[in-house]
C-alpha positions in Angstrom: 102.1 118.7 128.7 102.9 115.0 128.0 106.5 114.0 127.8 107.8 111.3 125.4 108.8 109.2 128.5 105.3 109.2 129.8 104.1 108.1 126.4 106.5 105.1 126.7 104.9 104.3 130.1 101.4 104.6 128.6 102.4 102.4 125.8 103.5 99.7 128.3 100.2 99.9 130.1 98.1 99.8 126.9 97.0 103.4 127.0 99.2 104.6 124.1 97.6 106.8 121.4 99.7 107.2 118.2 98.1 110.6 117.4 100.2 113.5 118.7 99.8 117.3 118.6 102.6 119.8 119.0 100.9 120.9 122.3 101.7 117.5 123.7 105.4 117.8 123.3 108.1 119.8 125.1 110.2 122.1 123.0 113.2 119.7 123.0 111.0 116.8 122.1 109.4 118.8 119.2 112.9 119.1 117.7 113.6 115.4 118.3 110.3 114.3 116.7 110.7 116.8 113.8 114.1 115.3 113.0 112.8 111.7 113.1 109.8 112.7 111.0 112.2 113.9 108.3 114.2 110.7 108.5 110.9 108.7 108.1 110.5 110.4 104.7 114.1 109.5 103.7 115.5 113.0 104.3 119.3 112.9 104.9 119.4 109.3 103.7 122.2 108.9 101.1 121.0 108.3 97.6 123.3 105.3 97.3 121.2 103.6 100.0 118.0 104.1 97.9 119.5 103.2 94.5 122.6 101.1 95.0 123.1 100.5 91.3 122.6 102.8 88.4 120.9 100.0 86.4 118.0 100.1 88.9 117.1 103.6 87.7 118.2 104.0 84.1 117.9 107.2 82.1 114.4 108.3 81.1 112.7 105.9 83.5 110.4 105.9 86.5 110.3 103.4 89.4 107.6 102.9 92.0 108.4 101.8 95.5 106.8 101.3 98.9 108.4 102.2 102.3 108.9 99.1 104.5 107.8 100.2 108.0 110.3 97.8 109.6 113.2 99.4 107.5 112.0 102.9 108.6 111.8 101.8 112.2 115.4 100.3 112.0 116.5 103.6 110.4 115.0 105.6 113.4 116.5 103.1 115.8 119.9 103.7 114.3 119.4 107.4 114.6 118.6 107.0 118.3 121.4 104.6 119.1 124.1 107.2 119.7 125.4 106.7 123.3 123.7 103.3 123.7 126.4 101.3 125.5 124.8 98.9 128.0 122.0 96.4 128.0 120.0 98.8 130.2 120.3 101.5 127.5 119.0 99.0 124.9 116.0 97.9 127.0 115.1 101.5 127.6 115.5 102.5 124.0 113.5 99.4 122.9 110.4 101.0 124.4 111.4 104.5 123.5 111.9 103.8 119.8 108.4 102.4 119.5 106.9 105.6 120.9 109.3 107.7 118.8 108.4 105.8 115.7 104.7 106.4 116.3 105.3 110.1 117.0 107.4 110.5 113.9 104.9 108.7 111.6 102.1 110.7 113.1 103.9 114.0 112.5 105.6 113.5 109.1 102.6 114.9 107.2 103.6 118.3 108.7 107.2 118.2 107.3 106.3 119.4 103.8 104.1 122.4 104.9 107.0 123.6 107.2 109.6 123.3 104.4 107.4 124.8 101.7 105.3 127.4 103.4 103.6 128.5 100.2 102.0 125.0 100.0 100.1 125.5 103.2 97.0 126.5 101.2 96.9 123.2 99.4 94.0 121.0 100.1 94.8 118.5 102.8 93.7 115.0 101.8 92.9 112.4 104.5 95.8 110.2 105.6 95.2 106.6 104.4 97.0 105.0 107.3 100.7 104.2 107.8 101.3 103.0 104.3 103.8 105.2 102.3 104.8 104.7 98.8 106.3 106.8 96.0 108.3 107.1 92.8 111.8 107.9 91.6 111.9 109.7 88.2 115.1 110.0 86.2 114.5 112.2 83.1 115.5 115.4 81.4 112.0 116.8 82.0 113.1 117.3 85.7 115.6 120.0 84.6 113.7 121.2 81.5 110.5 122.1 83.3 110.3 124.0 86.5 107.1 123.7 88.6 105.9 120.3 87.3 102.4 119.4 88.7 102.6 116.0 90.4 99.4 114.1 91.3 99.4 110.6 92.9 96.4 108.3 92.7 95.7 105.3 94.8 95.0 101.7 93.8 91.5 101.2 92.4 90.8 98.2 94.7 91.7 99.8 98.0 88.2 101.2 98.8 88.6 104.4 96.8 86.4 105.6 94.0 87.5 104.5 90.6 87.6 108.1 89.3 87.6 111.6 90.5 89.2 113.6 93.4 88.8 110.7 95.9 91.7 108.8 94.2 94.3 111.4 95.0 96.8 110.8 97.7 98.4 113.2 100.1 101.9 114.3 98.9 104.2 114.3 101.9 107.5 114.8 100.1 108.5 116.1 96.6 112.1 116.9 96.0 114.6 117.3 93.1 117.6 115.2 94.2 119.7 116.2 91.2 119.3 117.9 87.8 117.5 114.8 86.4 116.2 112.9 89.4 113.0 113.6 91.3 111.7 111.8 94.4 108.0 111.8 95.4 106.4 110.1 98.5 102.7 109.8 99.2 100.6 108.7 102.1 98.9 105.6 100.8 99.6 102.9 98.2 100.5 104.7 95.0 99.2 103.2 91.7 99.3 106.1 89.2 101.4 109.2 88.9 100.4 112.1 86.6 103.2 114.5 85.8 102.0 117.6 84.0 103.7 120.6 82.5 103.0 123.8 84.4 99.6 125.2 83.4 101.2 128.3 82.0 102.7 126.0 79.3 99.4 126.5 77.3 100.6 127.8 73.9 100.1 127.8 70.2 101.8 125.0 68.3 101.7 122.2 65.8 102.7 118.5 65.8 105.4 117.0 63.6 104.4 113.7 61.8 107.4 112.6 59.9 110.0 114.8 58.2 111.0 118.2 59.4 108.3 119.8 57.2 105.4 117.3 57.7 102.9 118.6 60.3 99.4 118.1 61.6 96.9 119.8 63.8 94.2 118.1 65.9 91.1 120.3 65.5 88.9 121.6 68.2 85.1 122.1 68.3 84.1 125.7 67.7 81.3 125.2 70.1 83.2 124.3 73.3 86.9 124.3 72.3 87.4 120.6 73.1 89.6 118.4 71.0 87.9 116.3 68.3 89.0 113.3 66.2 89.4 115.6 63.1 92.9 116.4 61.9 94.5 118.3 59.1 97.9 117.6 57.5 100.2 120.2 55.9 103.8 121.1 55.1 105.8 124.0 56.5 106.9 126.6 54.0 110.4 127.9 53.3 112.6 128.4 56.4 109.9 126.7 58.5 107.3 129.3 57.9 103.7 128.4 58.9 101.4 128.4 55.8 98.5 130.2 57.5 96.3 130.4 54.3 96.8 126.7 53.6 95.9 125.9 57.2 92.8 128.0 57.1 91.7 126.4 53.8 92.3 122.9 55.3 90.3 123.7 58.5 87.4 125.2 56.4 87.3 122.1 54.2 87.5 119.6 57.1 85.0 121.3 59.4 82.7 122.8 56.7 82.7 126.2 58.5 84.1 129.6 57.7 87.1 130.5 59.9 88.5 133.8 61.2 91.9 134.6 62.6 90.5 133.9 66.1 89.3 130.5 64.9 92.8 129.7 63.5 94.3 130.7 66.9 91.8 128.4 68.7 92.8 125.4 66.5 96.5 126.0 67.1 96.2 125.9 71.0 98.2 123.1 72.5 97.5 122.0 76.1 100.2 121.5 78.7 101.0 117.8 78.3 100.5 115.2 81.0 102.4 112.0 81.2 100.6 109.2 83.0 102.7 106.5 84.7 100.9 103.4 86.1 102.4 100.7 88.2 102.0 97.3 86.6 101.7 93.9 88.3 105.3 93.2 87.3 106.6 96.5 88.7 107.1 98.1 85.3 105.7 101.3 84.0 103.5 102.7 81.3 103.2 106.3 80.0 100.5 107.8 78.0 100.5 111.5 76.9 97.2 113.1 77.8 95.8 115.8 75.5 92.3 116.1 76.8 90.6 119.3 75.9 90.5 122.3 78.3 
């Protein structure tokens, strides 16, 4: 069993290895490293330190950020400074904090699985180094929808594939800080965030186009169920009733096919929506609803 002190000695002799396993730590040191690992992901850090002014995170907005490793190291240094009174204490801690920082950063990917045991079955994506970035979302969707699916994707020019599963980053922290604020942190440089309604949000529905009675439906292919460019427009009946016969006639005319009740149900299916936020060069945001077919 290797103590943290011996790791400091190895670091000073050039034999230090930043990777650490729980078997390498004594029980007291496991607790110490677990606490620092949480601090490295901003657990217990007051929100006012992250967003000092409300104008930095206005309502219905998302902001991207990167964690400064020197800021995190200073945070951990401050956490370890209790009882530091003399120059000897400081010289000892100066070496200790480097080893503690490396241990904490090497262990923080295990924080989320411990806090959310049901997530242990999630696919573990490779750590992309010691770069950490994330987002702060302030929106009513945080309180309106439970179980949002959050996917982070890396920058297209950092050696990853431009499409597919390889772009996804490891999620190391996801937490609802208040009724309308959500924090997400990923291992790697975050470029795009996809925030999707829960998959069980699949439902029947229509889209409003103007006034309360003007509606439209984007039609699906009867062959594979995917959305097409074809649309129909109609008006709701009295008291908001759905004019099923009118909709069936419009679908039949637009697609030149006979339609059954099952066909009408297919055309009224609405996917769970996905909002796509992309970090711009100026640090702004963009969001595009995604209604790709199922």
